[in-house]
C-alpha positions, 0 to 999 in steps of 0.5 A: 607164342601166339599165332598171327592173325591174317586179314583175308582182304589184305592178303587178297590185295597183296596177292593181286598186286604182286609180280606175276599175278593174274590180270583182273580179266583173267581172274574174272574169266576163271570165276565166271567160267561156266557162264562165259563158256555158255555165252561163247557156245551160244554166240560166236565170240567177236574178240574185237567187240569183247575186248572193247567191252571189257576195256569199257568195263575197266579191264586192262592188259597185264602191262596196263595197255588197252586190251587187244583182241588176241590178248582177250582170246588168249586169256580165255583159252588160258582160263579154260585150260586152267579150269579144266585142269583144276576140275580134272585134279578134283575128279581124280582126287574124288575117285577112290581106287580099289585096293590092289589085288593080292596074288594067291600063292601057287599050290605046292603040290605038283599038278597031275596029268589026269587033271582036265586041261583048261583049254582044248584044241578045237576043230573047225567045222567042215574040217577047215577046208572052207566052203567049196564053190559047188557048196556056194552055188548050191546055197545060191550065193551070187558071189560063187564062181561059175561052174566050169562044167555048166553047158551055158559057159561052153564056147560053141565048137570052132570058136578060137580062144585068145588073141587072133 
């Protein structure tokens, strides 16, 4: 039995006229994605003017009606999404994952207590007590609380504290 030969142009025409096909404008946007995306980023798209331009070029909506601005914009969004999906799939296919790491078997001998531990307890500098207000004042820290024994902060004798 001999294999059948197919003409690619006939196949392309048959696929283009089948139900559920992409519109010619959508196919154009996919094939010219990079050029059209560059134009869209440089010039803000006026979808009304673009739909009129595409209609003058002979493009129509899926049902054969005149292109609406919403339809043209939707075709562009779908074309962008499809191209991004294709490029992501191609990048993933091109990426070679490293082989999985095989776990090493645990040593059969029981560990001895004389072995140096991997981690040790650490002690904090200054014993974990923090820095005192006196030390902060001595270092010249402006956020240090005032010294309660400083004579500049004492009230003059005979002054009342609190509400009258």
